[in-house]
N, C-alpha and C positions, 0 to 999 in steps of 0.2 A: 201293372207289375203283379206277378203271382204272389201268394202268401210266402212261398219258399224264398223267392227273390227278396222280399221285404225282410225276412228273418236273416238271411245271409248278409244283406246290407247293414242291418242293425248290429250284427256281430262284428263286422268290419269297423264300424264306428266305435263300438265299445272297447275294442281291443287295440286301438291305434295309439294309445297314450303310453309313453315310456314310463318306466318305474325306476326309482333310484336304487343303486347298489351301494355306492359310497360317496362321500364328499370330504374334502380336506381343504382347510384354509392355508393357502400358500403364503399369504402376506396380509397383514391387517394393521390398521392404525385407527385413530379416532375419527378420521375423515374418509377412509376407504377400506375395502376388503377385496381380496382376490381369491376366488374359490375354484378348485379343480374337482369335477364330479364325474362319476361313471354311472351310466344308465343302461337299462336293457329294454328292448322293444321287440314285439312280435313282427315278423315279416311273413304274411300269409302266402305271398307269391312263392317264397322259397321254403315254406313249411319249416321255418327255423326262427330262432331268436338271434338278434344282433345286439352286441354291446358296443357302446360308443362313449368317448370321453369328450368333455367340453370344459372350457375355462371361461369364467365370467369375472368382470371387474364391476364393482359397485361403489358409489359414493354415498350409499344409504338413502339415496333419493331415487336414482335411476340405475340401471345396470346395462352393461354392454358385453356381448359375447366377443371375447378377444380373438377367437379363431373359429372356423367352422367345426362342427362335431367330427371326430375322427373315429373310424371303425376300429375297435380293438378286440374283435370276437376271438382271435387266437391268443389273447393274453389270458393266462390262467390266474395270476395274482401279481400285484405290483406294490411298491412302497417307495416313499420319499425318505431321504435322510433328514436329520433334524434341521440342518441349515437349508435344505432343499437343493444343495449343490449337486447331490447325486440322486438318481432315480433308477431303481432296479425293477426288472420285469422277468417273470417266468413265462416263456412263450412256448406254445405247442405247435409243431409243424408236421404235417403229413409227409412222410418219406417212404414212398412205395406202400407196402402193407403196414408199416409201422408209424407210430406217432412219436416223434422225438421231442425232447424238452431241452430248452436253452435258457440259461440264466444270463440276462443282459444287464450291463451297467452303463447308464447314460450320464454324461456330464458335458457342460459347455456345448450344448446343442449337437452332440455327436455320440456315437456308440464307442465307448472306451474299453469295454470288456465284453466278451461273449464266450460263455462256457457251454460246450456241448455236453450236457449231463449224461446223455445216452452213451456217448463215446468214452467219457471218463469212467463210467461204470462204478462209481463209488457207492451208489445206492439205487433204489428203484424210483418210481414216479413220485414227484413232489405232491403233497397234499395241499388243496386249496379250499376245502370245504369249511363250513362254519364251525364245525366241532373241533377239528385238529389244526386247520390251516394257520400257518405262521409265515411271515416274511417281514423281517425287521432289521434295520441298521443299528449297529453298535453306536454308543454315544460319540466315539471318536471317528465314526464314519469310515472305518477300515474293514469292517466285517459285516456279514449278513447271516442271520440265523433263520433256518426254516426247518420244516418237518417233512420227511419223505419216508417211503417204504424201505424197510431194511433189505439190503441185497441178499438174494437167496442163491445158494450154489446151484449151478445148472445140473440137471439130471438126465439120464438116458436109460434105455433098457439094460438089463443085465448082460444081454448079448447084442452087440452091434458091430458088424464087420467094419474094420477101419483100415485105411491104407498104412503101409509100413512106415511111411514118412511121419505119421502122427506120433510115433514112439521115438525115443532117443536111441543112441547107438547101443545102449545097454538093454534095449527092449522094454523100457519102462515108460508108461504114459504119464507125463508130468502135468497134464491138464487138471483144472480144479473141478471137473465134472464128476458128480457122484452117481454111481449106478444104483438103480432100484428105488429111487426116491421120487420118480416123476408122478406117481399117483397118490402121494401123501396129501391128506386133506388138512387144511389149517382153517380155523374159524376166523372170519372177518367180523367187522363191526355192524353187519346187517344192512337193512334197508337203506338205500342210497349211499352206502359206504362200502359197496361190494369191492373186494380186492384189497381193502385196507386192513391189513392183518397185523403187521408189526411196525408201527411208526418209530422213527429214530430222529433225534435232534442232530442237525447238521450245521456246521459253520463254514462259510466261504470267506477266506481272507483275500481281499482284492489286491493287497500289497505283495503277498507272496504267491498268489495264484494257487493256493492250496484249498482243498475241500476235505474236511474231516468230520467223521461221525463222533459225537461226544460219547464217552464211555462212562461206565459205573452206574447206569440206571438199573435198578433191580429187574430181573427177568420177568417178574409178575406185575410190572408197571409199564403202562403205555403212556408216553408223554404227549401233551397237547397244549395249544394256546400259550406259546412261550413268549417271554419278553426279556430284554437285557436288564441286568442289575445296573444300578447307577454308576458303578465304577467300570463297567464294561468288561469285567473279568469273569463273568458267568451269566447265567440266565435263571429266571424264575418261570416255572411252568406248572401245569396241572398234571398229576399222575393218576391215570385210571387203573384201578385194580382189575386184573383179568382172571382172577380165580374166584370161585370154582369154574366159571365160564363167562364169556362175553355175552352180554345181552344187548340187543339193538340200541344204538345210542341216539340216533336222530329223533328229535321231539321229546327226548327223555332227559330230565335234569336230576334224576334220582340215583345215578350210578355211583357206587363207592369210589371216592377219589380224594386227593389231598393236594396241597400246594407244596412244591419243593423247590429248592435252589440247587444248582449244579455249576460248579466252577469249570472253566476251560481245562483245568488240570485234573478234573474228575472227582471233586469232593461233593458228595450228595447229602443234602440235609432236608428233612421234612420240616416245613414251617407251620402248617396248620396241624390240627390234631390228626394223628395217624389212625384214628379210629375208623373201622369199617362202617361206622354208623353215619358218616358224613359224606356229603357230596358238595363239590366246589365248582365255581366258574370264574373265568377271566381275571386273573390277578393283574393289577395296574398300579404303577408307581405315580406319586404326585410329581410336580415339576422339579423340585430340588432333590428328589429321591429320599426323603426322610420318612415317608409313609408308603406302605403297600396295602391296597385294599382288594378284597375279593367278595364274591357272593357265596353264601353258604347255606345249606339246608340239610335236613336229615336224609340219609340215603334210604332206599326202599320206599315203600308207600306209593302214593300216586305219582304218575310220571312227571307231573309238573305241579309245583305248589309255591308257597311264599318263601322268599329268601331272606336271610339276614345279610346286612352289609357289615363286613368285618374290616378292622383296621389294625395293621401291624406296624409298630414302631421299628424302623429298619435297623436302628442302632442297638436297641435293647431286645428286640424280637418279642416285646410284650404285645399281646393281642387283646383288643377290646371290641365290643359289639356297638356299632354306630346306630343301626336300625334293626329292631327286633321284629318278631312276627306279629305283634299286637297292632290292632287298628288304633289310629290316633285321630284326633280332631284338630284340624288346622284352622287358624283364624285368618281369613282372607278378607281384608278390608272390614266391613261390618258383618260379614257372614261367616258361618262355620262350615268347614268342608271336611268330610271324612277322608282319611288316608288309609287305604286298605292294605298297605304293605307293598313289597317289591316283587314283581313277577317277570321282570325283564330277564332274558336268558343270557345277557352279556353286558359288558361295560365298554363303551367306545374307547379306542386306544388313547385318545386325548379327551379328558373330561373335566379338567381342573380349572378353576378360576385363578386369577393372579395372586389371591391371598394364600394359595397353596394349601388351604384347609377345606375349601368348599368344592364339592364334586357335583356335577350336573348329570342327572339320570332321567331317563324316560321309562315309564312302566304302565302296563294296562291298569285301568281303574274304571270298573263298572261300565264296560262297553266302549271305552275310549282309551287313548294313550295320552297321558299327561306328563309334563316335564317338571322336575323338582330340583331345587338347589339344596344340597344337604351339607350342613356344617359338621365335619367329622370330629370336631373337638367339643362343641356345645351340644351336638346331636340334634340341633334344630332343623326342621324340614320346612322349606318354603315353596309354595306353589307358584309357578311362573304363569302369569295370566296371558298366555299366548292365544288361548281360545277359551270359550265358555266352559265351565266345569261340566264334565260328563257329556261333552259334545265334541265331535271331530277327533282327530288323532294327530299329535305332534310328537315327533321323535328327534332327539338331538343326535347329530352325526359326528360333529367335531366341535372342539372348543379351543380357541387361541386368543390370548391377550384380551380376555373378557368379552369376546365375541363368540356367539353360538351360530352354527349352521344347523338348521332344523328342516325336516321334511314334514309337510302338513297336507293332509287330504281328508276327504269325507266320502261317504257313499255317493253323494251327489256331485262331487268335484274331484277330478283327477289330481294327483300329487304335484306339489310345487315346493321349491327350495326357498327358504327365508333366512336372512341374517338377523339375529337378535342381538341388540346392544343395550347394555345397562346405561341409562342416561346420567345418573348421578351416583357416585360412589362415596366421595368424601372419606370418612373414616370407616364406613360400613356400607355394604351394598343395599340399595333400595330395590328390592325384588318386585315391588309394585310399579316401578317406573322404568319401563323398557320400551324400546322402539322395535317395530316389526317391519322388516323391509324385504319385499320379494326380490329374488335374484335368479329366477327362472321364469319362463313364460307361463302365464295363467291359461288353463284350458277349462272349457265348460262343455258339458254334455248338451246335445241338441235338446231344446225345450226344457232345460233344467229348471226354469222357473215354475214349470207345471208340476214338479215333483216335490215331495216333502220328506224330511227325515225327522222322526219323532222318537225320543227316548222315553220309556215308560217305567214306572215303579210298580209293576204288576205282581211281583213275587217277593214276599218277605221284606217289603218296604225297601228294596234295593233297586238300583237302575239296571233292570234285567232284560228289558225288551228294546228292540230297535225296529221300528216300522219304516219301510222305505217304499214309496210308491206315488202314483198320481194323486193330486189333490181332488177331493170331491168326486171320487170314482168308486164304484162297487166292483171293480175288475177282479178276476181270480187272484187268490192269495197263495203264494208259495211259502210254506212253512219250512224253514231252513235251519235245523239245529246243527251246531258246530261239531267237529270231531273231537277226539282226545281220549276221554271226555274232559280232561283237565287242561283246557285251553279256553278261549273266549271268542265270541263274536264282537267285532269292533266296528266303529263308525269310521272306517277307512275305505278308500276306493277299492272296489272289487269289480273287475271287468265283467265277470259273469252276472253279477247283480245288476250292473248297468245295462247289460244286454237284455235281461228279462224285463226290466222296466221299460226299455225302448219299444218292446213288442207287445206291451199292454198288460203286464202282470204287476202285482205288488209283492213285496217280500217282507217276511217277519222273521227276525233273528231272536233267539231266546237264550239267555245265559242261565240255564237250569242249574240245580244243585250239582256241585262238582266243578263248576266253571271257575277259572282264575280271575283275579282282579277284584274280588269281593270279600276277601278275608280268608285266612288259612282254614278256619272252621268250616266255611262254606265249601271249600274244596274237598275236605276230608269227610263231609257229611254224606257223600255219595257212596263211599266204600261199603260194600255189602248190600247196597240197595240199587244197583244198576238193573235196568229192565223194569223198575217200579217207580222210584222217586224221580228219576230223570224223565221218564215217559209222562208221568203225571204232571210234572212241572211244565213241560211243553204243551200238553193238552190243556191244562188249566189256564195257562197264559193266553192261549187262543180264545178259550171260552170266556175269559174275563172281560172281553170287549166285543159287544154285538157288531160293531163295525168290522170286526175281523171274522167272527164265528158265522155270520150270516152270508158270507161269500162262498163261492165255489173254492174248495180247499184242495191243494195238491202238496205233496211231500218231496223234499229234495235234501239229500245229505250224503256225506262220505265218511267212511271209516266208522267211528262211533256214531257219527251223524247218520250213517247208513244203518247202523244198528237201531237207532231211534226211529227212523222213518219206517223200517220194516216192523218194529214193535208197535208203532202207532197204527199201522194199517191192519195189524192182527188184533190188537186190543180194542180198537174203535173202528171196526170194518166199514160201517155205513157213513162215516164222516168225510172220507177223502175220495176224490175223483181219480187220482192217479199217483204213482210213486216213481221216482227216479233215484236209484241208490248207487253210489259210486264206491266200489270195493267195500261193501258192507260186512260187518261182523254179523254172522247169522247163527253160528253154533260154537259156543265157547268150549265145548268138550273136544271137538275135533281140531279147533284152532290151537289148543294147548300144545299139541305135538308138532305143529307145522309152522308156527310163527317165529320170528326172531325175538319176540318179547313174551315168552310163555308165562312169565311172572305176572303179566298184566291180567290175565284171566283170573289167577288166584287172588291177587290183591283186590281187584274190583269185586270179586265174589265175597270179600270180607275175611280172607284167610291170610296166613303168613306163608309166603312162597318157600322160605328156607325149611319149612316143616313138611312140605309136600314133595315127595320124590316122584310119584306117578299117581294118576287118577285111579288106576286099578286098585291101589292100596289106600285110597282115600274116598270111601263111598259117600260120605257126607258132602265133600267138596264136589264130587262128580254129580250128585243129585242137584246141588245148588246151581252149578253151572248150566246144567240142562234146563233147570226151571226158569232161569232168567235169559234164555236164548230165544231169539225171534222164531226159530223153527218150531217152538212149542205151540204157537198160535197160527201157524201157516194155514191150517185147515179152515180158519175163519176169514182169511183175506179175501176181499172182493175187488180191490182196486187194481187195475192193470199196472203191471210193474216192469220197469225198464232197469236192467242191471248193467252197469258200466264197470268192466273189470280190466285189470292190468295183469298180463301174463307173467311179468317180472316182479310182481308185488311180493315182497318178503314179509311185510308187516301183516297184511290180511290177505293170505293167498287166495288166488282166484277160485280155488276149490270151495271156499265159503259161499261165494255167489252162485257157483254152478250147482252145488247141492241144494241151495234154496230154490233155484230155478226149477230143478226137477220136481221138487215138492209142490211148487205152485202149479206146474203142469199136471201133476197127479190129481190135484184138487180142482182142475178146470179153470184156473185163473189165467187170464191173458198175460203173457210174459214174453220178454225178449232179452237176449244177451248180446252185448257188444264187447268184443275182446280186443284189447289194444296191446301193441308191443311197447309196453311202458311199465313203470313201477307204481308205487302207491298213490301219489297225488294226481296221476294222469295229466302232467303239466307240459308235456311236449306240445308243440303248436298243433300237430296233426290230431293228437288225442283230444286236446282241449276243444278244438273247433268242432270235431265230429260229435263228441259227447254233448257239448253245449247245444248245438243245433238240433241234434236228435232228441234231446230232452225238451227243448222248446216245442218241437213238432209233436212230441208225445203229450205234453201238457195241453197244447192247442187242441189236439184231437179229442181229448177226453174232458175238456171244459167247454167245448162248443155246444150250442143248443142241439145240434144233430146227434150228440152222444147221449142225450137224455133217454 
């Protein structure tokens, strides 16, 4: 078998495992649990991803799949009613050149309602993304609320010849078509939210078969993430401010927003502070509707940072802070465990234990995702010992009747569903006494026993590095800084990392300054220092361990990770054998005017975006952005550089990578560009496969003995 055949075979192995999308407990008791889950999996033969649903029954000892997995790729979003009597689905069906949407309602094992949303023409396409997407049954199970694009009047040229039959007998055209508006531009919400311009709240009444757009939301507010009020007479949702302009929303938790309520009759009230200084996420009611909680942080600043957990007494509307920004020390058995704050970007729709005051949340903590039970009255935080602290990742997906469904994975083990049950409650929960029961098949990578995952405290006495690779091997090491920069590298299954390990590499992840999950101050310490502090942190982490620094080193990263690997190859040109950069930021000056997040450049440079109108009038800012851009050191680069670019990328436009490529070629550096019909993450099956395998071949070529 040739080297290429071995690499392709390894890619097929590493990408064969399904990943979870959602899970819901349909029924549970002290002796059994029934879980409905949705998964996604790559299908290389079709160059596509397939989604499937499966249902499992468990007695907390063994589990049984109650039916074969069912392909649901054309389902956009779905929801069970509270009693599970009803199940609704938004389905997309190709019809000629168009894609039509249908809202289906199922009950008693049959389709009882089917609304052709395209034909009814009340609104545009329904949203199903993680930022805006909503589909929820009212408490009385007669209505469904969702978010869709506002209906836009049709337009046509000022002059268009029409048959006489199109006008009435008085010669007047009564159509709702507006002339001269067909080229009007409207701003959408940016990268991966293209075409999402004006979301509206919509209610479908299955008793009267009516579909109505809720009114009285201010024109400068876009609704998102709605949920029903306990009495079913209205909804609570997030309102994003759209003035003075929309900034790209995906990956960004710092956009000005508030929590509001809206009755079906149109009464609009702001519940959280209406200050433009706040940003909020996912309002959720407790079981009996007495409390409303949400996540809250300051607007502006870094794209992602630490959240507060807020609680609102629904009867008095009094708001209290349950979890603040400060780091805490938790007592876990006989050990002390730091709690670095909340960095989760949402709260599951069902998160409450039966006492109706304890909410269960999962959040990144020092390179892992841990799960905590938080008492919203005493404000006590309890670590759930589902895994070893700062190892692996466990995320809670659903909570029902004191049973949790969690998804657990690590770099060396594909993801698996577990049912978590508290064994003794009595008058209070014993969070140290839980049972952990697998409810989906266990998967292992080939030769997984030969690989090791090691968490290190190499920077600032915090768990900031994760090494993944073969035991007792001096194989080439891939330095892989994460993007953001305000995100984190986690000990969760990453198909690409598994692929690189299978073909003879090791990988080192570094949570440099600016990373989340290690305290609010750690996040904000990078502002004004990009291109310096983050670069030094990555380099110093590698140099801190001779077992890492004495290997053949290559660089791999995307977005801000691409910024870092191009910085490293320019600042330390003799240290690295090769570079692969995915949609890298290379020139902050030119990026300012072309990205959907222009404030990112200004904020990371250490300035206030609201005070900068243009770089032409802000010479200090201009010079700072130029000084911390990878292009500054491109003349020093020696490492052969592969650039993986998405022609639809609105976050880091392909022009960034192309400009860097031309500079590399000017200075005689070996370089190659691969351009994909994709957006920022290059996550389509075709782009992921081609970019991963080409990166592997690039690294193999320049780490082989023949390349010396």
